[in-house]
C-alpha positions in Angstrom: 153.5 116.9 70.1 150.7 120.0 70.6 147.5 119.6 71.0 144.4 121.6 69.6 142.4 123.6 71.6 139.5 125.9 70.6 137.0 127.7 72.6 133.8 130.0 71.6 131.9 132.2 73.7 128.3 133.4 73.0 127.2 135.6 75.3 123.4 137.2 75.6 122.7 139.3 78.4 123.7 137.4 81.4 123.8 134.1 80.0 127.4 132.9 78.6 127.9 129.6 76.5 130.9 128.1 76.9 132.1 125.3 73.8 135.5 124.2 74.1 136.9 121.6 71.4 140.3 119.7 72.2 141.9 116.3 71.7 143.2 113.8 73.5 146.9 115.6 74.4 145.0 118.4 75.7 142.9 117.1 77.8 145.2 115.2 79.2 147.7 118.2 79.3 144.7 119.6 81.2 143.8 116.9 83.7 148.0 117.3 84.8 147.3 120.0 85.0 144.8 119.9 87.5 146.6 118.3 90.0 148.7 121.0 89.9 146.7 123.2 91.4 146.0 123.5 95.1 142.5 123.5 95.7 141.9 124.0 99.2 144.3 127.2 98.8 142.0 128.5 95.8 138.7 128.1 97.8 140.3 129.8 100.5 141.3 132.4 98.3 137.6 132.5 97.1 135.7 132.4 100.5 134.8 136.6 100.4 133.5 135.1 96.8 130.8 132.5 96.6 130.8 132.8 93.0 134.4 132.8 92.8 134.4 129.7 95.0 131.4 127.6 92.7 133.2 128.3 89.5 136.1 127.4 90.9 134.4 124.3 92.5 132.9 123.8 89.1 136.4 123.9 87.0 137.9 121.2 89.2 134.9 118.7 89.0 135.1 119.3 84.8 139.0 118.9 85.4 138.4 115.7 87.3 135.9 114.2 84.4 138.7 114.7 81.6 140.5 112.4 83.6 138.3 109.4 83.5 
C-alpha cells in the first residue's frame, strides 16, 4: 500500500514555513526510517555546523513524535 505524502514550502525573506500532509502509512514509514538513522553519527558529522546539528535534532524529535 502506498501512502500519501504532500508538502508545501512558503518562504518570505528568512522565514520559511513547511507544511506536511501525510497519511498513517507514510507516518509509520517515517518512524521506521528514524530507526535506521544513526543520529550519533549525524551529530558527529555536523559538529562543525551548529545550525545543521540543531536541524538534525529537530528532525529526529519530529520523527519520534510521529511514532507516538
